[in-house]
C-alpha positions in Angstrom: 3.0 19.8 -3.7 0.9 18.0 -6.3 -1.5 15.3 -5.1 0.5 12.1 -5.2 -2.4 9.6 -4.8 -3.7 6.7 -6.8 -6.7 4.3 -6.7 -6.8 1.3 -8.9 -8.7 -2.0 -9.3 -7.9 -5.1 -11.2 -10.1 -8.1 -11.7 -9.3 -11.4 -13.4 -10.7 -14.9 -13.3 -8.2 -15.6 -10.4 -8.2 -12.4 -8.3 -9.9 -9.1 -7.5 -7.5 -6.5 -6.2 -8.2 -2.9 -5.0 -5.4 -0.5 -4.0 -5.5 3.1 -2.7 -2.3 4.9 -1.7 -1.1 8.3 -0.8 2.7 8.8 -1.2 2.6 11.7 1.2 0.7 10.0 3.9 1.5 9.2 7.5 1.8 5.4 7.3 -1.9 4.6 7.9 -2.7 1.2 6.6 -5.9 -0.9 6.0 -4.8 -4.3 4.6 -6.8 -7.4 3.9 -5.6 -10.0 1.4 -6.7 -13.1 3.2 -3.1 -14.1 3.8 -2.1 -13.2 7.3 1.7 -12.9 6.9 1.4 -11.0 3.6 -1.0 -8.5 5.4 1.7 -8.1 8.1 4.4 -7.4 5.4 2.2 -4.9 3.5 1.3 -3.1 6.8 5.1 -2.8 7.5 5.6 -1.4 4.0 3.0 1.3 4.5 4.2 2.1 8.0 7.9 2.4 7.1 7.4 4.1 3.8 4.9 6.6 5.4 2.4 5.6 2.7 -1.3 5.7 3.5 -2.1 2.3 2.0 -5.4 0.5 1.5 -5.3 -3.0 0.0 -8.2 -5.4 -0.6 -7.6 -8.7 -2.3 -9.8 -11.7 -3.1 -8.0 -14.5 -4.8 -8.1 -18.2 -5.5 -6.3 -19.1 -2.3 -7.8 -22.6 -2.5 -5.3 -23.1 -5.4 -2.4 -21.4 -3.6 -1.2 -17.9 -2.7 0.7 -17.2 -5.9 -1.9 -15.4 -7.9 -3.0 -13.2 -5.0 0.5 -12.1 -4.0 1.6 -11.5 -7.6 -1.5 -9.6 -8.5 -1.3 -7.4 -5.4 2.3 -6.6 -6.6 1.0 -5.7 -10.1 -1.7 -3.3 -8.8 0.5 -1.8 -6.1 3.2 -1.1 -8.7 0.7 0.5 -11.1 -0.6 2.7 -8.2 2.9 3.8 -7.4 3.6 4.6 -11.0 0.4 6.6 -11.3 1.0 8.5 -8.0 4.6 9.4 -9.1 3.3 10.8 -12.4 6.2 12.4 -14.3 8.5 12.0 -11.2 9.5 15.7 -11.3 11.3 17.0 -8.3 12.0 13.7 -6.6 15.3 12.6 -5.1 15.2 9.5 -7.4 17.9 7.4 -5.7 18.2 5.8 -2.2 20.0 2.9 -0.6 20.4 1.5 2.9 21.2 -1.5 5.0 18.4 -2.6 7.3 19.0 -5.0 10.3 16.4 -7.1 12.1 18.2 -9.1 14.8 20.4 -11.6 12.9 19.1 -10.6 9.5 20.5 -7.8 7.4 19.3 -6.7 3.9 20.8 -4.1 1.5 18.3 -2.2 -0.6 19.1 0.2 -3.4 16.4 2.0 -5.5 16.4 4.1 -8.6 13.0 5.5 -9.5 14.2 5.4 -13.1 11.3 4.7 -15.4 13.1 1.4 -16.2 11.9 -1.8 -14.5 14.7 -4.0 -13.2 14.9 -6.3 -10.2 18.0 -7.9 -8.7 16.8 -10.2 -5.9 19.7 -11.6 -3.9 18.0 -14.4 -2.0 17.2 -18.0 -2.8 15.0 -19.7 -0.3 15.1 -23.4 0.2 12.4 -25.3 -1.7 9.2 -25.3 0.3 10.5 -22.8 2.8 7.6 -20.9 4.4 6.7 -18.4 7.1 3.6 -20.1 8.5 1.7 -20.9 5.3 3.4 -18.2 3.2 6.0 -19.6 0.7 9.2 -17.5 0.8 9.6 -18.0 -3.0 6.6 -15.6 -3.4 8.8 -12.7 -2.1 10.6 -12.5 -5.4 7.3 -12.8 -7.4 5.8 -9.9 -5.4 8.8 -7.6 -5.9 9.2 -8.5 -9.6 5.5 -7.7 -10.3 5.7 -4.4 -8.4 9.0 -3.3 -9.9 7.8 -4.0 -13.5 4.6 -2.0 -13.1 6.1 0.8 -11.0 8.9 1.2 -13.6 11.7 1.2 -11.0 15.1 -0.4 -10.6 15.4 -2.3 -7.3 18.3 -4.3 -5.8 17.5 -6.3 -2.7 20.2 -8.5 -1.2 20.3 -10.6 1.9 23.6 -10.1 3.6 22.9 -12.2 6.7 19.9 -14.1 8.0 18.6 -17.4 9.4 15.1 -16.6 10.6 12.8 -16.5 7.6 10.3 -14.2 9.3 13.1 -11.7 10.0 14.5 -12.1 6.4 11.1 -11.4 4.8 10.4 -8.4 7.1 13.9 -7.0 6.3 13.1 -7.1 2.6 9.8 -5.2 3.0 11.0 -2.7 5.5 14.2 -1.9 3.6 12.2 -1.4 0.4 9.8 0.8 2.3 12.6 3.1 3.6 14.3 3.5 0.2 10.9 4.1 -1.5 10.2 6.9 1.0 13.6 8.4 0.6 13.8 8.2 -3.2 10.3 9.6 -3.8 10.7 12.5 -1.5 10.5 15.9 -3.1 13.8 17.7 -3.0 13.5 21.5 -3.3 16.9 21.7 -5.1 15.7 19.4 -7.9 14.2 21.4 -10.8 12.0 19.3 -13.1 12.9 15.7 -14.0 16.0 14.3 -12.2 17.7 13.1 -15.3 20.1 14.5 -18.0 17.6 13.2 -20.5 14.8 15.3 -18.9 12.5 12.2 -18.9 12.2 9.2 -16.7 
């Protein structure tokens, strides 16, 4: 199996982001964004996708968390795209329902080469987990999807506890990412009738 790793850095006037990942890891994570709940979610992503994931982020958190969360999504998406390379031999598609107590999320992924996000959750204005605004979930996934060039549908089926809802989104994405990017020995070349993704 080819080395499916990536290491990227991005620096702007608002943030400095560093991401290292190994698609064929064991779920080892080393996360520090300065945003506790976001660190918890990225740790869950690495653990449940079996990604070895290192993230460092320094951002203008004195303004708010938006730039840091979105820019981590950008760099993580770029790293996923780089690690996937031409996407030859992967399963490509995956979907699942993931429960966490009263919360239930449906996730469906196509590692398609075409960025598209459907995000079926609208938090109440100002809704937060601790200091983390729930509206930033969509910003994170939109940035990641665009840069990773994947199609992702995330839909909340049930849920009241916002911590559980957010965790369901990250864990369900993690599980479909792992499944869709696995090498399938039956797949020869690019999994598309067009022979390109």
